[in-house]
N, C-alpha and C positions, 0 to 999 in steps of 0.2 A: 738474594738478600732477606735476612729476618725482618719482623715488622718493628723490633726494639732498633736494628740499623738503621733500618729506614725513618724512624723517627728520631735517631739521635743525627742522622746526616740533615733532616729538616730543620732541627734545633740549631745546628751549627750554621746552616742557610739565613736562619732568622738573626743567630747572635752577628754574623756578618754582615747583614744589612742595620743592625742596630748599631755596631761598632762604627759604621759609616755614618750613621746620624748623629751619634756621639761626638764624633769627629769634626762635623758640618756644626753641630751645636757650641761645641769649643772656639769654633771660629766666628763664632758672631760678634761677642762684645767689640771686635776691633772694627767689625763693620756696620755697628749697630747704630743708627744714626736718630736721635730722639726727634728732631725736626721732622725728618721724614716719617718716623711713626707718627707724630702727632697728624701731621698732614693724613695720612695713611687712615688714621681712624675716622678723621672729619668725613674723608670721602665715602668711608663705608657707614656713615650715618653713628658712629660711636659703638657699632655691635661688636667689634673684635679687636683684641690686642694686638700689637705689631712691634716687630724688632724694627722697623724701619729698613728692611731691607729691600733695594729697589731692585728690579728684575733681572739685569746683568748677573748682579752679586749674587743674589738667589741661585741662578741657574749655574753659574759656575761652584756655588758650594754644594749644589745638588749631583753635580756631576758623578762623583763617586758611587752612590747608592743607586743612582739610574742604572749607571752601569751593570751594577751587579743584580739588579733585579731580571736580567736576560738568562741569569744563571740558576734562578730559583724556579718553584713550582707557582701555580696560582693561589694557592693557599696560603704559601709564607708571602706572596706580595699582599695579598687580603690582611694578613696579620699586620704587616710593615704599616700598609695603609692605615688600617684601623688605628694603630698607636699614633700616626700623624694627626687623626680626627679627634683623637683625646686631648692635643696639645692646646694650651690656651692660644698660643700666638698664631694668627691667619697665616705666616710663611710655612706652616709645617701641614697646614691643609692644602697649600699651593704644591708643595712638593709631594704630598699624595696623589693630588689630582695628576701632577706630571708623570708620576709612576703609573697610574691607572693609564694615562694616554699613551704614553712608550710600550707599555708592554699590554696593550688590550687584545690584543690577539692569544694571549694566553687565557682568558676569559673565556668560560662556556656558559650555557643556560642556568647551571646548578650555581653559578657565583652570582646570579643577579640579585639577588635578595642582599649581597653584601654591597652590590653597587647602589643599589636602591637606598639601603641606610646611609650612605654618604651623602645622596643628594637630599634625604629629609633632616640631615642633622648638619647643625650650623650654615643654613642654606643661604646663600646670597647668589646673586647673577655670576661672582666671579669665578667661584667653582663648578657652580650649574652647567654654565656654557661649555666648560672645557669637557666636563664629562659628558654632556650630552652629545655632542659633537664626536667627540675622539675616542669614548670608550663605549657607550651605550649605541652609537651610530654602527661602528664596527661590528657589535656583537650581532645587532639586528641584519645587518648585512649577512653575516657568515651563519648566521641562525633566522633566516627569516620567520619561522614561527613566533617569534618573540615580538614580530611586529600587534601580535594579538595583545601583548603586554602595553605596548604604545597605545592600542584603541582603549585598553580600559584605562589608562594615566591620562588620557585627553579627558576623561569625561564626558557624559551625555550634556551635563547640565554643569552650570560655572561650581556649585558647591559638592560636586559630586567625586571630587579627587583634591590630593594637596597640590596647589598651584604650581610649586617647582617641578613637580613630576609633569603637571601639565606643560610645562615650559618645555622640560627636557622630549617629552613626545613631539612637541612642535619643532624642536630644533635637531631632533638625532639625525635628519638627512641633509644637514648642511652640506658635507663632503660629496654628496652621492652624484653630483652632476646630470648625465643622461637617466642614470640608474634610478633616480627620483621614482616614489610611487607619488603620483600626481593624484589620486583617489585619496590617500592621506593626505596630503599636502592641503590640497582645496578642500575636502571633508572635515579637516581639524581647523581650517579658517573659518567654516561654516560654524561650528560646533561652537567655537569661543567666540563669534563676532560679537555676541552682546557683552562679551566680560569688559567689567570696567577697571580691570587691575592692570597698571601702567605694563609690568613684566610680560603680561600675556599679549596685549597690543602690541608691544614693542618686538615680541619675538614672531608673531604672526607676520609682521610685515617684513622683519629680517629674512623668513624662511622664503616667502613669496620674491623677496628681490635677489636671493641668492638663485635661485630657479630661473628668475627672470637672464641669467647668464647664458642659460641653454635655451630656453624658449621664452622670449620677451613678449609676442604676441598673446602666447596661452595667458601668459599672468596680466597682460595688460586686458585682453578680454575678460579674464577672470573678475580683476577687480573693479573695472568699469561697470560691468552688469551685476556688482553686488555693493555697490559705493553706499547705497541706501543704508545697508547694514553694516558694514564694515566701520571701525572708528576711523577718524580722521588721521590719528598716528599710524594705522595698520596701512593706510592708502598712502600716506606721503612716503611711508618708509617704502613699501612695495614698488612704487613707480620712481623712486629717487633717481634712476638710471636711466629709466626707459622712456618716461614722459608720458602724457596722457596719450600721444598719437604719433 
């Protein structure tokens, strides 16, 4: 197949995704709920506009193009997700994050810059957490050298890195279970123990609590030994299911 034919095929793939997206957008008005939109805006501190689509409706309307995602290249997926990030309504970013999660296996190290751009644009916990655990996490598991990028994102000091990239680094192992790199888990907690940011403190506690499902004694021992340095929020979150003894 010639380069021009490849480009035409890729364009058809993009057009198919955009057609599915347009179909979903046309379905928004009947489902739009201004009361829900107002509540969603308030919950997100007024940072984003919303159609007011609750999760079940959003998932239903997203099905057509989420399914199409498995038929296209990573580059087409990225173009589609970029388009979602350009839209003003937050539901589009949710769809983009769902697409990245569903098809994370399509991404290679060369695509990390694109994922990073989603992380640092229109950033808030709702998209960060999906991308961290279900896109970045699988990428690092598949390509372990990307762990060095996580080490960079966590930063040596609080001001060394974007806060949302640091949260991503902390949370990227949430689904790893027994494959968790404990040097990173505990090392990241040490690096950010003094951080005053709520979203970092909460993420540290969450990551420790998640690993406690695999090795509660290791988490308890670490937290109690470092309680003087960890925030109260981190300690409470980490020990929530396992207690202090």
